[in-house]
OpenMM code with the backbone's topology and positions (N, CA, C; nanometers):
from openmm import Vec3, app, unit

residues = "MET LYS GLU PHE THR HIS LEU ASP GLU LYS GLY ARG ALA ARG MET VAL ASP VAL THR GLU LYS ASP ILE THR LEU ARG GLN ALA VAL ALA GLN GLY THR VAL VAL MET GLN PRO GLU THR PHE GLN LYS ILE VAL THR GLY GLY MET LYS LYS GLY ASP VAL LEU GLY VAL ALA LYS VAL ALA GLY ILE MET GLY ALA LYS GLN THR ALA GLU LEU ILE PRO MET CYS HIS PRO LEU ASN ILE THR ASN VAL GLU ILE THR PHE ASN PRO VAL GLU GLU LYS HIS CYS ILE GLU ILE GLU ALA GLN VAL LYS VAL GLU GLY LYS THR GLY VAL GLU MET GLU ALA LEU THR ALA VAL ALA VAL ALA ALA LEU THR ILE TYR ASP MET CYS LYS ALA VAL ASP ARG GLU ILE VAL ILE THR ASP ILE ARG LEU VAL GLU LYS LYS GLY GLY LYS SER GLY HIS PHE VAL ARG GLY GLY".split()
positions = [
    Vec3(1.0813, -7.1944, 2.2894),
    Vec3(1.0156, -7.1653, 2.4163),
    Vec3(1.0478, -7.0216, 2.4572),
    Vec3(0.9469, -6.9518, 2.5072),
    Vec3(0.9657, -6.8143, 2.5507),
    Vec3(1.0431, -6.8088, 2.6818),
    Vec3(1.1039, -6.6951, 2.7059),
    Vec3(1.1763, -6.6730, 2.8311),
    Vec3(1.0770, -6.6399, 2.9428),
    Vec3(1.1150, -6.6708, 3.0650),
    Vec3(1.0334, -6.6325, 3.1795),
    Vec3(1.0421, -6.4820, 3.1992),
    Vec3(0.9280, -6.4154, 3.2045),
    Vec3(0.9272, -6.2694, 3.2196),
    Vec3(0.9383, -6.2258, 3.3645),
    Vec3(0.9209, -6.3169, 3.4581),
    Vec3(0.9264, -6.2819, 3.6002),
    Vec3(1.0655, -6.3005, 3.6602),
    Vec3(1.1655, -6.3174, 3.5740),
    Vec3(1.3033, -6.3296, 3.6217),
    Vec3(1.3878, -6.2203, 3.5585),
    Vec3(1.4746, -6.1591, 3.6389),
    Vec3(1.5652, -6.0588, 3.5831),
    Vec3(1.6851, -6.1288, 3.5195),
    Vec3(1.7816, -6.0499, 3.4698),
    Vec3(1.8973, -6.1071, 3.3997),
    Vec3(1.9832, -6.1977, 3.4884),
    Vec3(1.9687, -6.1864, 3.6207),
    Vec3(2.0444, -6.2714, 3.7138),
    Vec3(1.9604, -6.3885, 3.7657),
    Vec3(1.8389, -6.4044, 3.7108),
    Vec3(1.7540, -6.5148, 3.7516),
    Vec3(1.6749, -6.4902, 3.8784),
    Vec3(1.6711, -6.3671, 3.9240),
    Vec3(1.5954, -6.3339, 4.0458),
    Vec3(1.4524, -6.2937, 4.0090),
    Vec3(1.3601, -6.3239, 4.0997),
    Vec3(1.2200, -6.2901, 4.0768),
    Vec3(1.2012, -6.1390, 4.0711),
    Vec3(1.1102, -6.0977, 3.9820),
    Vec3(1.0769, -5.9556, 3.9703),
    Vec3(0.9340, -5.9423, 3.9191),
    Vec3(0.8758, -5.8267, 3.9443),
    Vec3(0.7457, -5.7951, 3.8865),
    Vec3(0.7705, -5.7404, 3.7465),
    Vec3(0.6942, -5.7863, 3.6499),
    Vec3(0.7090, -5.7408, 3.5117),
    Vec3(0.6645, -5.5948, 3.5021),
    Vec3(0.7425, -5.5135, 3.4322),
    Vec3(0.7089, -5.3721, 3.4113),
    Vec3(0.6107, -5.3615, 3.2951),
    Vec3(0.4882, -5.3194, 3.3241),
    Vec3(0.3859, -5.3060, 3.2200),
    Vec3(0.3569, -5.1593, 3.1862),
    Vec3(0.4425, -5.0705, 3.2329),
    Vec3(0.4202, -4.9270, 3.2162),
    Vec3(0.3930, -4.8877, 3.0722),
    Vec3(0.4687, -4.9408, 2.9793),
    Vec3(0.4578, -4.9000, 2.8389),
    Vec3(0.3528, -4.9785, 2.7603),
    Vec3(0.2883, -5.0754, 2.8210),
    Vec3(0.1879, -5.1536, 2.7499),
    Vec3(0.0610, -5.0717, 2.7279),
    Vec3(-0.0123, -5.1065, 2.6225),
    Vec3(-0.1396, -5.0417, 2.5932),
    Vec3(-0.2501, -5.0987, 2.6817),
    Vec3(-0.3460, -5.0139, 2.7121),
    Vec3(-0.4655, -5.0587, 2.7835),
    Vec3(-0.5592, -5.1198, 2.6805),
    Vec3(-0.5928, -5.2465, 2.7017),
    Vec3(-0.6850, -5.3170, 2.6126),
    Vec3(-0.7814, -5.3998, 2.6962),
    Vec3(-0.8907, -5.4431, 2.6323),
    Vec3(-0.9820, -5.5360, 2.6975),
    Vec3(-0.9136, -5.6718, 2.7053),
    Vec3(-0.9081, -5.7269, 2.8239),
    Vec3(-0.8458, -5.8574, 2.8465),
    Vec3(-0.9452, -5.9460, 2.9191),
    Vec3(-0.9507, -6.0696, 2.8755),
    Vec3(-1.0454, -6.1646, 2.9319),
    Vec3(-0.9766, -6.2988, 2.9519),
    Vec3(-1.0215, -6.3718, 3.0525),
    Vec3(-0.9692, -6.5063, 3.0749),
    Vec3(-1.0812, -6.5949, 3.1283),
    Vec3(-1.0738, -6.7222, 3.0906),
    Vec3(-1.1679, -6.8228, 3.1387),
    Vec3(-1.0859, -6.9375, 3.1959),
    Vec3(-1.1211, -6.9781, 3.3172),
    Vec3(-1.0568, -7.0929, 3.3817),
    Vec3(-1.1651, -7.1895, 3.4268),
    Vec3(-1.1259, -7.3151, 3.4407),
    Vec3(-1.2188, -7.4177, 3.4861),
    Vec3(-1.1511, -7.5110, 3.5862),
    Vec3(-1.2313, -7.5789, 3.6626),
    Vec3(-1.1837, -7.6801, 3.7561),
    Vec3(-1.3002, -7.7676, 3.7983),
    Vec3(-1.2702, -7.8742, 3.8689),
    Vec3(-1.3727, -7.9714, 3.9066),
    Vec3(-1.3559, -8.0121, 4.0522),
    Vec3(-1.4684, -8.0293, 4.1204),
    Vec3(-1.4703, -8.0820, 4.2570),
    Vec3(-1.5480, -8.2129, 4.2530),
    Vec3(-1.4787, -8.3231, 4.2844),
    Vec3(-1.5387, -8.4569, 4.2814),
    Vec3(-1.5672, -8.4992, 4.4247),
    Vec3(-1.6830, -8.5617, 4.4453),
    Vec3(-1.7254, -8.5964, 4.5809),
    Vec3(-1.8060, -8.7248, 4.5818),
    Vec3(-1.8425, -8.7691, 4.6993),
    Vec3(-1.9289, -8.8861, 4.7143),
    Vec3(-2.0690, -8.8525, 4.6617),
    Vec3(-2.1418, -8.9512, 4.6091),
    Vec3(-2.2761, -8.9249, 4.5564),
    Vec3(-2.3699, -8.8587, 4.6579),
    Vec3(-2.3598, -8.8982, 4.7843),
    Vec3(-2.4466, -8.8403, 4.8874),
    Vec3(-2.4170, -8.6919, 4.9077),
    Vec3(-2.2906, -8.6566, 4.9030),
    Vec3(-2.2508, -8.5163, 4.9179),
    Vec3(-2.3042, -8.4352, 4.8010),
    Vec3(-2.2881, -8.4889, 4.6807),
    Vec3(-2.3387, -8.4230, 4.5611),
    Vec3(-2.4882, -8.3944, 4.5753),
    Vec3(-2.5640, -8.4931, 4.6184),
    Vec3(-2.7087, -8.4761, 4.6332),
    Vec3(-2.7425, -8.3679, 4.7359),
    Vec3(-2.6677, -8.3650, 4.8457),
    Vec3(-2.6933, -8.2620, 4.9477),
    Vec3(-2.6660, -8.1218, 4.8931),
    Vec3(-2.5637, -8.1089, 4.8114),
    Vec3(-2.5334, -7.9778, 4.7533),
    Vec3(-2.6448, -7.9342, 4.6594),
    Vec3(-2.6822, -8.0196, 4.5657),
    Vec3(-2.7795, -7.9792, 4.4633),
    Vec3(-2.9218, -7.9661, 4.5176),
    Vec3(-2.9522, -8.0335, 4.6290),
    Vec3(-3.0863, -8.0212, 4.6867),
    Vec3(-3.0930, -7.9200, 4.8010),
    Vec3(-2.9803, -7.8578, 4.8334),
    Vec3(-2.9791, -7.7591, 4.9409),
    Vec3(-2.9813, -7.8209, 5.0795),
    Vec3(-2.9350, -7.9442, 5.0918),
    Vec3(-2.9415, -8.0145, 5.2191),
    Vec3(-2.8168, -8.0071, 5.3059),
    Vec3(-2.7207, -7.9248, 5.2686),
    Vec3(-2.5979, -7.9144, 5.3475),
    Vec3(-2.6236, -7.8235, 5.4684),
    Vec3(-2.5842, -7.8674, 5.5859),
    Vec3(-2.6128, -7.7925, 5.7085),
    Vec3(-2.5519, -7.6529, 5.7104),
    Vec3(-2.4384, -7.6342, 5.6428),
    Vec3(-2.3737, -7.5025, 5.6425),
    Vec3(-2.4434, -7.4029, 5.5509),
    Vec3(-2.5401, -7.4491, 5.4714),
    Vec3(-2.6156, -7.3565, 5.3881),
    Vec3(-2.5961, -7.3776, 5.2394),
    Vec3(-2.6185, -7.2725, 5.1633),
    Vec3(-2.6142, -7.2732, 5.0167),
    Vec3(-2.4697, -7.2805, 4.9695),
    Vec3(-2.4206, -7.4015, 4.9469),
    Vec3(-2.2801, -7.4242, 4.9137),
    Vec3(-2.2402, -7.3471, 4.7880),
    Vec3(-2.3169, -7.3610, 4.6810),
    Vec3(-2.2781, -7.2974, 4.5554),
    Vec3(-2.2938, -7.1451, 4.5601),
    Vec3(-2.3904, -7.0973, 4.6332),
    Vec3(-2.4057, -6.9520, 4.6501),
    Vec3(-2.2860, -6.8911, 4.7229),
    Vec3(-2.2443, -6.9566, 4.8295),
    Vec3(-2.1277, -6.9087, 4.9047),
    Vec3(-2.0011, -6.9232, 4.8206),
    Vec3(-1.9875, -7.0348, 4.7487),
    Vec3(-1.8689, -7.0570, 4.6653),
    Vec3(-1.8595, -6.9530, 4.5538),
    Vec3(-1.9728, -6.9100, 4.5009),
    Vec3(-1.9733, -6.8069, 4.3964),
    Vec3(-1.9175, -6.6754, 4.4513),
    Vec3(-1.9658, -6.6337, 4.5665),
    Vec3(-1.9159, -6.5105, 4.6284),
    Vec3(-1.7674, -6.5244, 4.6613),
    Vec3(-1.7280, -6.6393, 4.7128),
    Vec3(-1.5867, -6.6624, 4.7462),
    Vec3(-1.4989, -6.6550, 4.6216),
    Vec3(-1.5440, -6.7129, 4.5113),
    Vec3(-1.4684, -6.7071, 4.3871),
    Vec3(-1.4502, -6.5653, 4.3367),
    Vec3(-1.5548, -6.4860, 4.3439),
    Vec3(-1.5455, -6.3445, 4.3042),
    Vec3(-1.4465, -6.2723, 4.3938),
    Vec3(-1.4570, -6.2946, 4.5236),
    Vec3(-1.3628, -6.2318, 4.6175),
    Vec3(-1.2199, -6.2765, 4.5894),
    Vec3(-1.2014, -6.4042, 4.5579),
    Vec3(-1.0689, -6.4566, 4.5266),
    Vec3(-1.0079, -6.3868, 4.4064),
    Vec3(-1.0880, -6.3691, 4.3009),
    Vec3(-1.0383, -6.2984, 4.1814),
    Vec3(-0.9928, -6.1579, 4.2184),
    Vec3(-1.0706, -6.0904, 4.3012),
    Vec3(-1.0383, -5.9523, 4.3386),
    Vec3(-0.9157, -5.9428, 4.4292),
    Vec3(-0.8813, -6.0504, 4.4978),
    Vec3(-0.7692, -6.0492, 4.5918),
    Vec3(-0.6437, -6.1167, 4.5370),
    Vec3(-0.6405, -6.1500, 4.4102),
    Vec3(-0.5293, -6.2258, 4.3537),
    Vec3(-0.3944, -6.1595, 4.3771),
    Vec3(-0.3855, -6.0297, 4.3585),
    Vec3(-0.2568, -5.9604, 4.3776),
    Vec3(-0.2087, -5.9675, 4.5222),
    Vec3(-0.2988, -5.9899, 4.6161),
    Vec3(-0.2606, -6.0049, 4.7566),
    Vec3(-0.2078, -6.1452, 4.7847),
    Vec3(-0.2436, -6.2414, 4.7004),
    Vec3(-0.2073, -6.3814, 4.7225),
    Vec3(-0.0879, -6.4273, 4.6405),
    Vec3(-0.0756, -6.3786, 4.5178),
    Vec3(0.0293, -6.4216, 4.4251),
    Vec3(0.1313, -6.3083, 4.4154),
    Vec3(0.2529, -6.3282, 4.4621),
    Vec3(0.3485, -6.2185, 4.4808),
    Vec3(0.3756, -6.1288, 4.3601),
    Vec3(0.3827, -6.1802, 4.2396),
    Vec3(0.4214, -6.0973, 4.1254),
    Vec3(0.3038, -6.0473, 4.0428),
    Vec3(0.1811, -6.0700, 4.0888),
    Vec3(0.0638, -6.0215, 4.0158),
    Vec3(0.0425, -5.8734, 4.0392),
    Vec3(-0.0011, -5.8060, 3.9335),
    Vec3(-0.0327, -5.6635, 3.9431),
    Vec3(-0.1738, -5.6467, 3.9999),
    Vec3(-0.1949, -5.5480, 4.0870),
    Vec3(-0.3316, -5.5177, 4.1313),
    Vec3(-0.4105, -5.4642, 4.0110),
    Vec3(-0.5304, -5.5161, 3.9901),
    Vec3(-0.6096, -5.4782, 3.8734),
    Vec3(-0.7477, -5.4286, 3.9148),
    Vec3(-0.8011, -5.3398, 3.8348),
    Vec3(-0.9394, -5.2949, 3.8529),
    Vec3(-1.0289, -5.3827, 3.7665),
    Vec3(-1.0588, -5.4990, 3.8175),
    Vec3(-1.1400, -5.5963, 3.7446),
    Vec3(-1.2768, -5.5355, 3.7166),
    Vec3(-1.3244, -5.5535, 3.5930),
    Vec3(-1.4541, -5.4976, 3.5566),
    Vec3(-1.5672, -5.5998, 3.5610),
    Vec3(-1.5333, -5.7305, 3.5604),
    Vec3(-1.6388, -5.8312, 3.5680),
    Vec3(-1.5794, -5.9662, 3.6080),
    Vec3(-1.6521, -6.0363, 3.6939),
    Vec3(-1.6211, -6.1756, 3.7286),
    Vec3(-1.7522, -6.2525, 3.7250),
    Vec3(-1.7542, -6.3605, 3.6495),
    Vec3(-1.8703, -6.4487, 3.6467),
    Vec3(-1.8252, -6.5891, 3.6852),
    Vec3(-1.8939, -6.6462, 3.7822),
    Vec3(-1.8654, -6.7827, 3.8268),
    Vec3(-1.9891, -6.8663, 3.7959),
    Vec3(-1.9696, -6.9780, 3.7273),
    Vec3(-2.0814, -7.0682, 3.7002),
    Vec3(-2.0450, -7.2090, 3.7469),
    Vec3(-2.1486, -7.2828, 3.7837),
    Vec3(-2.1328, -7.4198, 3.8305),
    Vec3(-2.2158, -7.5124, 3.7430),
    Vec3(-2.1586, -7.6258, 3.7095),
    Vec3(-2.2287, -7.7279, 3.6333),
    Vec3(-2.2247, -7.8574, 3.7132),
    Vec3(-2.3312, -7.8895, 3.7853),
    Vec3(-2.3351, -8.0170, 3.8580),
    Vec3(-2.3513, -8.1337, 3.7593),
    Vec3(-2.2622, -8.2327, 3.7677),
    Vec3(-2.2665, -8.3491, 3.6786),
    Vec3(-2.2970, -8.4722, 3.7629),
    Vec3(-2.4230, -8.5120, 3.7610),
    Vec3(-2.4695, -8.6196, 3.8493),
    Vec3(-2.3985, -8.7522, 3.8232),
    Vec3(-2.3756, -8.7872, 3.6965),
    Vec3(-2.3136, -8.9154, 3.6631),
    Vec3(-2.1743, -8.9297, 3.7247),
    Vec3(-2.1048, -8.8192, 3.7386),
    Vec3(-1.9681, -8.8214, 3.7925),
    Vec3(-1.9631, -8.7685, 3.9361),
    Vec3(-2.0793, -8.7364, 3.9932),
    Vec3(-2.0931, -8.6725, 4.1241),
    Vec3(-1.9838, -8.5684, 4.1461),
    Vec3(-1.9856, -8.4694, 4.0552),
    Vec3(-1.8888, -8.3607, 4.0629),
    Vec3(-1.9551, -8.2283, 4.0277),
    Vec3(-1.8888, -8.1219, 4.0673),
    Vec3(-1.9303, -7.9872, 4.0317),
    Vec3(-1.8197, -7.9286, 3.9447),
    Vec3(-1.8525, -7.8939, 3.8221),
    Vec3(-1.7576, -7.8255, 3.7348),
    Vec3(-1.7731, -7.6754, 3.7590),
    Vec3(-1.6615, -7.6086, 3.7726),
    Vec3(-1.6602, -7.4649, 3.8014),
    Vec3(-1.5976, -7.3933, 3.6833),
    Vec3(-1.6574, -7.2799, 3.6455),
    Vec3(-1.5966, -7.1952, 3.5427),
    Vec3(-1.5970, -7.0513, 3.5918),
    Vec3(-1.4846, -6.9835, 3.5723),
    Vec3(-1.4726, -6.8414, 3.6063),
    Vec3(-1.4328, -6.7652, 3.4812),
    Vec3(-1.5046, -6.6562, 3.4548),
    Vec3(-1.4712, -6.5652, 3.3462),
    Vec3(-1.4411, -6.4301, 3.4092),
    Vec3(-1.3255, -6.3731, 3.3747),
    Vec3(-1.2826, -6.2460, 3.4332),
    Vec3(-1.2474, -6.1500, 3.3206),
    Vec3(-1.2852, -6.0221, 3.3388),
    Vec3(-1.2553, -5.9184, 3.2403),
    Vec3(-1.1926, -5.7972, 3.3087),
    Vec3(-1.1095, -5.7273, 3.2308),
    Vec3(-1.0495, -5.6028, 3.2765),
    Vec3(-1.0110, -5.5205, 3.1535),
    Vec3(-1.0120, -5.3910, 3.1671),
    Vec3(-0.9480, -5.3039, 3.0690),
    Vec3(-0.8190, -5.2602, 3.1355),
    Vec3(-0.7079, -5.3148, 3.0868),
    Vec3(-0.5825, -5.2882, 3.1554),
    Vec3(-0.4619, -5.3205, 3.0708),
    Vec3(-0.3455, -5.3184, 3.1375),
    Vec3(-0.2169, -5.3397, 3.0719),
    Vec3(-0.1641, -5.4811, 3.0880),
    Vec3(-0.2339, -5.5625, 3.1644),
    Vec3(-0.1925, -5.7009, 3.1856),
    Vec3(-0.3154, -5.7895, 3.1972),
    Vec3(-0.2970, -5.9175, 3.1694),
    Vec3(-0.4089, -6.0102, 3.1617),
    Vec3(-0.4642, -6.0535, 3.2957),
    Vec3(-0.5731, -6.1285, 3.2894),
    Vec3(-0.6444, -6.1719, 3.4092),
    Vec3(-0.6490, -6.3243, 3.4229),
    Vec3(-0.5480, -6.3909, 3.3660),
    Vec3(-0.5424, -6.5365, 3.3771),
    Vec3(-0.5342, -6.5809, 3.5231),
    Vec3(-0.4471, -6.5164, 3.5994),
    Vec3(-0.4296, -6.5561, 3.7391),
    Vec3(-0.5559, -6.5295, 3.8201),
    Vec3(-0.6265, -6.4230, 3.7864),
    Vec3(-0.7503, -6.3915, 3.8570),
    Vec3(-0.8568, -6.4976, 3.8296),
    Vec3(-0.8661, -6.5436, 3.7044),
    Vec3(-0.9632, -6.6483, 3.6711),
    Vec3(-0.9265, -6.7801, 3.7399),
    Vec3(-0.7987, -6.8154, 3.7371),
    Vec3(-0.7537, -6.9380, 3.8032),
    Vec3(-0.7758, -6.9317, 3.9543),
    Vec3(-0.7483, -6.8166, 4.0133),
    Vec3(-0.7679, -6.7996, 4.1574),
    Vec3(-0.9161, -6.8082, 4.1924),
    Vec3(-1.0011, -6.7505, 4.1090),
    Vec3(-1.1456, -6.7574, 4.1331),
    Vec3(-1.1925, -6.9028, 4.1375),
    Vec3(-1.1475, -6.9834, 4.0423),
    Vec3(-1.1858, -7.1250, 4.0401),
    Vec3(-1.1324, -7.1961, 4.1643),
    Vec3(-1.0060, -7.1724, 4.1982),
    Vec3(-0.9453, -7.2397, 4.3130),
    Vec3(-1.0175, -7.2038, 4.4428),
    Vec3(-1.0487, -7.0779, 4.4621),
    Vec3(-1.1149, -7.0357, 4.5861),
    Vec3(-1.2583, -7.0877, 4.5912),
    Vec3(-1.3281, -7.0874, 4.4790),
    Vec3(-1.4633, -7.1454, 4.4766),
    Vec3(-1.4578, -7.2938, 4.5110),
    Vec3(-1.3607, -7.3653, 4.4542),
    Vec3(-1.3457, -7.5086, 4.4821),
    Vec3(-1.3113, -7.5324, 4.6291),
    Vec3(-1.2205, -7.4532, 4.6826),
    Vec3(-1.1842, -7.4681, 4.8239),
    Vec3(-1.3027, -7.4384, 4.9152),
    Vec3(-1.3880, -7.3473, 4.8754),
    Vec3(-1.5068, -7.3159, 4.9550),
    Vec3(-1.6043, -7.4324, 4.9543),
    Vec3(-1.6227, -7.4946, 4.8389),
    Vec3(-1.7068, -7.6151, 4.8338),
    Vec3(-1.6494, -7.7207, 4.9277),
    Vec3(-1.5194, -7.7423, 4.9200),
    Vec3(-1.4545, -7.8389, 5.0091),
    Vec3(-1.4803, -7.8029, 5.1560),
    Vec3(-1.4564, -7.6780, 5.1912),
    Vec3(-1.4715, -7.6350, 5.3303),
    Vec3(-1.6135, -7.6561, 5.3816),
    Vec3(-1.7118, -7.6262, 5.2987),
    Vec3(-1.8501, -7.6379, 5.3428),
    Vec3(-1.8991, -7.7829, 5.3488),
    Vec3(-1.8248, -7.8745, 5.2849),
    Vec3(-1.8693, -8.0140, 5.2785),
    Vec3(-1.7775, -8.1124, 5.3505),
    Vec3(-1.6643, -8.0666, 5.3991),
    Vec3(-1.5649, -8.1589, 5.4558),
    Vec3(-1.6154, -8.2350, 5.5779),
    Vec3(-1.7103, -8.1806, 5.6499),
    Vec3(-1.7622, -8.2506, 5.7681),
    Vec3(-1.8371, -8.3782, 5.7306),
    Vec3(-1.8914, -8.3833, 5.6083),
    Vec3(-1.9663, -8.5024, 5.5670),
    Vec3(-1.8917, -8.5858, 5.4633),
    Vec3(-1.7802, -8.5329, 5.4090),
    Vec3(-1.7096, -8.6051, 5.3022),
    Vec3(-1.5612, -8.5690, 5.3024),
    Vec3(-1.4794, -8.6572, 5.3555),
    Vec3(-1.3336, -8.6359, 5.3580),
    Vec3(-1.2671, -8.6809, 5.2284),
    Vec3(-1.3428, -8.7370, 5.1356),
    Vec3(-1.2890, -8.7908, 5.0108),
    Vec3(-1.2941, -8.6907, 4.8947),
    Vec3(-1.3370, -8.5688, 4.9194),
    Vec3(-1.3498, -8.4686, 4.8128),
    Vec3(-1.2138, -8.4446, 4.7476),
    Vec3(-1.2158, -8.4345, 4.6140),
    Vec3(-1.0946, -8.4072, 4.5375),
    Vec3(-1.1182, -8.2848, 4.4496),
    Vec3(-1.0260, -8.1912, 4.4564),
    Vec3(-1.0259, -8.0745, 4.3673),
    Vec3(-0.9277, -8.1067, 4.2554),
    Vec3(-0.9727, -8.0943, 4.1302),
    Vec3(-0.8896, -8.1407, 4.0197),
    Vec3(-0.9032, -8.0528, 3.8953),
    Vec3(-0.8041, -8.0650, 3.8096),
    Vec3(-0.8062, -8.0082, 3.6743),
    Vec3(-0.8291, -7.8573, 3.6680),
    Vec3(-0.7722, -7.7817, 3.7601),
    Vec3(-0.7810, -7.6361, 3.7495),
    Vec3(-0.6879, -7.5933, 3.6371),
    Vec3(-0.7461, -7.5213, 3.5398),
    Vec3(-0.6688, -7.4869, 3.4210),
    Vec3(-0.7255, -7.3643, 3.3514),
    Vec3(-0.6391, -7.2945, 3.2798),
    Vec3(-0.6810, -7.1855, 3.1920),
    Vec3(-0.7345, -7.2484, 3.0649),
    Vec3(-0.8529, -7.2055, 3.0204),
    Vec3(-0.9082, -7.2611, 2.8970),
    Vec3(-0.9129, -7.1579, 2.7842),
    Vec3(-0.9100, -7.0295, 2.8192),
    Vec3(-0.9095, -6.9269, 2.7150),
    Vec3(-0.8595, -6.7954, 2.7716),
    Vec3(-0.7899, -6.7208, 2.6866),
    Vec3(-0.7515, -6.5835, 2.7206),
    Vec3(-0.7549, -6.5015, 2.5936),
    Vec3(-0.7987, -6.3760, 2.6093),
    Vec3(-0.8060, -6.2831, 2.4969),
    Vec3(-0.7471, -6.1502, 2.5399),
    Vec3(-0.6914, -6.0792, 2.4412),
    Vec3(-0.6422, -5.9442, 2.4647),
    Vec3(-0.4931, -5.9399, 2.4867),
    Vec3(-0.4381, -5.8216, 2.4667),
    Vec3(-0.2954, -5.8038, 2.4861),
    Vec3(-0.2153, -5.8476, 2.3651),
    Vec3(-0.0851, -5.8296, 2.3772),
    Vec3(0.0074, -5.8560, 2.2674),
    Vec3(0.0158, -6.0036, 2.2294),
    Vec3(-0.0004, -6.0915, 2.3262),
    Vec3(0.0140, -6.2348, 2.2965),
    Vec3(-0.1083, -6.2934, 2.2264),
    Vec3(-0.2164, -6.2173, 2.2161),
    Vec3(-0.3303, -6.2610, 2.1369),
    Vec3(-0.4252, -6.3547, 2.2072),
    Vec3(-0.4953, -6.4329, 2.1249),
    Vec3(-0.6026, -6.5202, 2.1722),
    Vec3(-0.5488, -6.6619, 2.1909),
    Vec3(-0.5726, -6.7173, 2.3084),
    Vec3(-0.5341, -6.8555, 2.3406),
    Vec3(-0.6608, -6.9338, 2.3732),
    Vec3(-0.6743, -7.0519, 2.3148),
    Vec3(-0.7801, -7.1451, 2.3504),
    Vec3(-0.7143, -7.2803, 2.3726),
    Vec3(-0.7355, -7.3382, 2.4910),
    Vec3(-0.6751, -7.4685, 2.5214),
    Vec3(-0.7227, -7.5715, 2.4200),
    Vec3(-0.6269, -7.6422, 2.3641),
    Vec3(-0.6584, -7.7450, 2.2671),
    Vec3(-0.7016, -7.6908, 2.1328),
    Vec3(-0.6931, -7.5572, 2.1157),
    Vec3(-0.7404, -7.5005, 1.9893),
    Vec3(-0.6395, -7.4140, 1.9207),
] * unit.nanometer
topology = app.Topology()
chain = topology.addChain("A")
for resn in residues:
    res = topology.addResidue(resn, chain)
    for name in ("N", "CA", "C"):
        topology.addAtom(name, app.Element.getBySymbol(name[0]), res)
């Protein structure tokens, strides 16, 4: 097992020094799911939610979340993100919305946290816009599914 890089020799939290790292293209993909009542699902996909376009607002929120990750997660480096893509896959049989965020940067550190934050903020936005009609909403399975670039190489969940 690798050592934690966010701890100094005395076990105290620290920001990792990336000064000497090479600038490379780094990419990350994260996913998560929002499960809801069938009626809520139908209102989202048909545009019937009173607060407006749930998925449109959640997409913008997810992009904003990725860009603000260093403000939210104490040891994250501020990054000049070059691309964020948020996609939604409504699954009628399970009355859920699957969320995927892809984030890219040319930098010295990866964008895993930015992709995960994008998914979490998009999911929380769906919850916020629908909570008045559905208190049973569950946000689940937020996870990193792929990362590329940097010294640690290519990671694919389950692969």
